[in-house]
C-alpha positions in Angstrom: -15.5 -29.5 30.9 -12.6 -28.4 28.7 -9.2 -28.5 30.3 -7.4 -25.2 30.5 -4.4 -26.1 28.3 -6.9 -26.9 25.5 -8.6 -23.5 25.6 -5.7 -21.5 23.9 -5.4 -24.2 21.2 -9.1 -24.2 20.6 -9.2 -20.4 20.3 -6.2 -20.5 17.9 -7.9 -23.1 15.8 -11.1 -21.1 15.6 -9.2 -18.0 14.5 -7.3 -19.8 11.8 -10.4 -21.4 10.5 -11.8 -17.9 9.8 -8.7 -17.0 7.8 -8.0 -18.3 4.3 -4.2 -18.2 3.8 -4.6 -18.5 0.0 -6.9 -15.5 -0.1 -4.4 -13.5 2.1 -1.5 -14.3 -0.3 -3.7 -13.3 -3.3 -4.6 -10.0 -1.7 -0.9 -9.2 -0.9 0.1 -10.0 -4.5 -2.7 -7.9 -5.9 -1.6 -5.0 -3.6 2.0 -5.3 -4.8 0.9 -5.4 -8.5 -1.3 -2.3 -8.0 1.6 -0.5 -6.3 3.9 -1.3 -9.2 1.4 -0.1 -11.7 1.0 3.2 -9.7 4.7 3.7 -9.6 5.0 3.2 -13.3 2.2 5.6 -14.0 3.7 8.2 -11.7 7.0 7.8 -13.6 5.1 8.4 -16.9 3.6 11.6 -15.6 6.5 13.0 -13.7 9.7 11.5 -15.2 10.6 10.2 -11.7 10.4 6.6 -10.6 9.2 6.5 -7.0 8.9 3.6 -4.6 5.2 3.0 -3.8 3.7 1.1 -0.9 0.1 0.5 0.0 -1.6 -0.6 3.2 -5.1 -2.0 3.6 -6.9 -2.5 6.8 -10.1 -4.6 6.9 -10.3 -4.3 3.1 -10.1 -0.5 3.1 -7.2 1.4 1.5 -5.8 3.4 4.4 -2.4 4.5 3.2 -0.4 5.0 0.0 3.3 5.9 0.5 5.2 7.4 -2.4 9.0 7.9 -1.9 11.0 9.9 -4.4 14.8 9.6 -4.5 16.7 12.9 -4.5 18.4 12.0 -7.7 15.0 11.9 -9.5 12.9 14.7 -7.9 9.7 15.5 -9.8 9.3 19.0 -11.1 5.7 19.3 -10.1 4.6 21.3 -7.1 3.2 19.5 -4.0 -0.4 20.5 -4.9 0.1 19.2 -8.4 1.6 15.9 -7.0 -1.4 15.6 -4.6 -3.9 16.0 -7.4 -2.0 13.6 -9.7 -1.6 11.0 -6.9 -5.3 11.1 -5.9 -6.4 10.5 -9.4 -3.9 7.8 -10.1 -4.6 6.0 -6.8 -8.3 6.0 -7.7 -7.5 4.7 -11.2 -5.2 1.8 -10.1 -6.8 0.8 -6.8 -10.4 1.5 -7.6 -10.9 3.6 -4.5 -9.5 6.7 -2.8 -6.9 6.2 0.0 -7.6 7.6 3.4 -4.1 9.1 3.4 -1.3 9.6 0.8 2.2 10.2 2.1 4.8 11.8 -0.1 8.4 11.5 0.9 11.7 12.7 -0.5 15.0 10.8 0.4 18.2 12.8 0.4 21.6 11.3 1.1 23.3 12.0 4.4 26.7 13.6 4.6 
């Protein structure tokens, strides 16, 4: 019979054994690189350099966040930005995101 204090340690060991830390770090680095490439591509198309973040869950691209600073607002309309971002996300990430969030940051008073 396994003693009770050993059960949590055994469970943690089993969970960690299923996770490869080197693979996780590689995935994060790839996501950052793809986000940077997307940001640069958006700048080429709009003239505005946004901050871009990406979120994967269980290997699926669930959210792309694009944040434009008020000092560099793109001149495209929101529907034009939507079309552009959907195409560029597909190009740089190799799949469509479930959601794309576009934000604009304005300074407070």
